[in-house]
DRENPA-870241 format. One record per atom (N, C-alpha, C): z, x, y. Coordinates in steps of 0.2 Angstrom, whole numbers, plus 2048, in hexadecimal, padded with zeros to 3 digits. Each point is the difference from the previous one (the first is absolute). Layout:
# DRENPA-870241
ZXY/...
This chain:
# DRENPA-870241
869D197FA/7FA7FF7FE/80080A7FE/807802800/8028057FC/7FF8017F9/8027FB7FE/8007FE7F7/7FB7FD7FD/7F97FC805/7FA7FF7FF/7FC8067FE/801804807/7FC8077FD/8008047FB/80A7FE7FE/8038057FA/7FB7FE7FB/7FF7FA7FD/7FE7FD7FD/7FA7FE801/7FB802803/7F87FC801/7FE806804/8008087FC/801804802/7F5802805/7FC7FE7FC/7FA802803/7FE7FB804/8017F87FF/8027FC805/8017FE807/8088067FF/802801806/7FE805804/7FD8057FC/7FD807802/7FB7FD805/7FA7FB7FD/7FB7FC804/8037FC805/8047FE801/8037FB805/804803807/8028077FE/802806804/7FA801804/7FC8027FC/7FA804804/7FB7F9806/8007FC7FD/7FE7F8803/803801807/8067FF7FF/8067FE808/7FC809802/8018037FD/7FE806805/7FC802803/7FB7FE7FF/7F87FE800/8007FC809/8037F97FB/8027FC806/804802806/805803801/802804804/7FF804803/7FB804800/7FB807802/7FB7FC803/7FD7FD801/7FE7FC800/7FF7FC808/8087FE7FF/8047FC808/802804802/8018057FD/803808805/80A7FE7FD/8017FE7FD/8088027FD/802807802/805803800/8008067FF/8028037FA/7FC8047FD/8018007FB/8038047FD/808806803/8038037FF/8077F97FB/7FF7FA802/8077FC7FD/7FC7FE7F9/7FB800802/7F97FE7F8/8028057F8/7FF805808/7FF8087F7/809800801/8057FF800/806800801/8017FD7FC/8027F8802/7FF7F97F9/7FE8017FA/7F8805800/7FC8007F9/8058037FC/802806804/8068067F9/8047FC7FD/8037FD809/8077FE7FC/7FE7F97FC/7FD7FC7FF/8007FB7FD/7FD8027F9/7F98047FF/8018037FB/8058047FA/805803803/8048057FD/8067FB7FE/8007FB806/8057FA7FB/7FC7FF7FC/7FA7FB7FF/7FF7FC7FB/7FE8067F8/800806802/7FF8027FC/8078047FB/8077FF805/8018047FF/801808801/7FA802803/7FE8087FF/800801807/802809801/7FE800807/7F6803800/7FF8027FB/7FA8057FE/7FC7F87FF/7FF7FB7FC/7FE7FD7FF/7FE7F9807/805802805/7FE7FE808/7FE802801/7FE807804/7FF805800/7F8800800/7FE7FF7F9/7FA7FF7FD/7FD7FB801/8047FB801/7FA7FA800/8007FE808/806800803/800800806/7FC804805/7FC8067FD/7FF803804/7F98007FF/7FE7FD7F8/7F67FE800/7FF7FC804/8077F9800/7FD7F9801/7FF80380A/804803802/801801805/7FA803802/7FB8047FC/7FC805801/7F87FA802/8037FB7FA/7F87FE800/7FF7F9805/8077FE801/7FF7FB802/800802807/802806804/7FF802808/7F78027FF/7FD8047FA/7F8801800/7FB7FB803/8047FA7F9/7FB7FC802/8027FB805/8067FF802/7FF7FC808/7FC805806/8028067FE/7FE803807/7F67FF7FD/7FE7FF7FB/7FA7FE7FE/7FC7F9805/8047FB7FD/8017FA802/801801808/803803802/8027FD808/7F8804803/8008057FD/7F8804804/7FB7FB801/7FF7FE7F7/7FA7FC800/8017FA804/8047FF803/8027F7805/7FE803807/802804801/7FF805805/7F9800803/7FC8027FC/7F98037FE/7FE7FB801/7FF7FA7FA/7FB7FD802/8037F9800/8047FD802/8037F97FE/8037FE808/804805804/802801806/7FC801806/7FA8057FD/7FB802805/8007FD808/7FC7FA7FD/7FF7FF807/8047FD804/8077FD7FC/8077FF805/801807806/8018067FA/801807804/7FE800806/7F8801800/7FB802804/8017FA806/7FF7F87FE/8037FE806/804800805/8078047FC/806802805/7FC807804/7FB8047FE/7FE807803/7FB7FE807/
């Protein structure tokens, strides 16, 4: 996977963002994914600087979009389901 990210930089970035979005929606702990992003990108590009930059950017974008989607799902799609519990 790390070699693939090194060969396909843009696609690897967006793939990690998508993984982070899905993980945020399904309540996977973000600390493992955040540390994993830094490690994966630093190893793929053989540079800690690029690892921190691409890892931080992918985590920020993925967590933000995942949070927005989770809010919208809870607000509109699952509203009646939650109201039935209350």
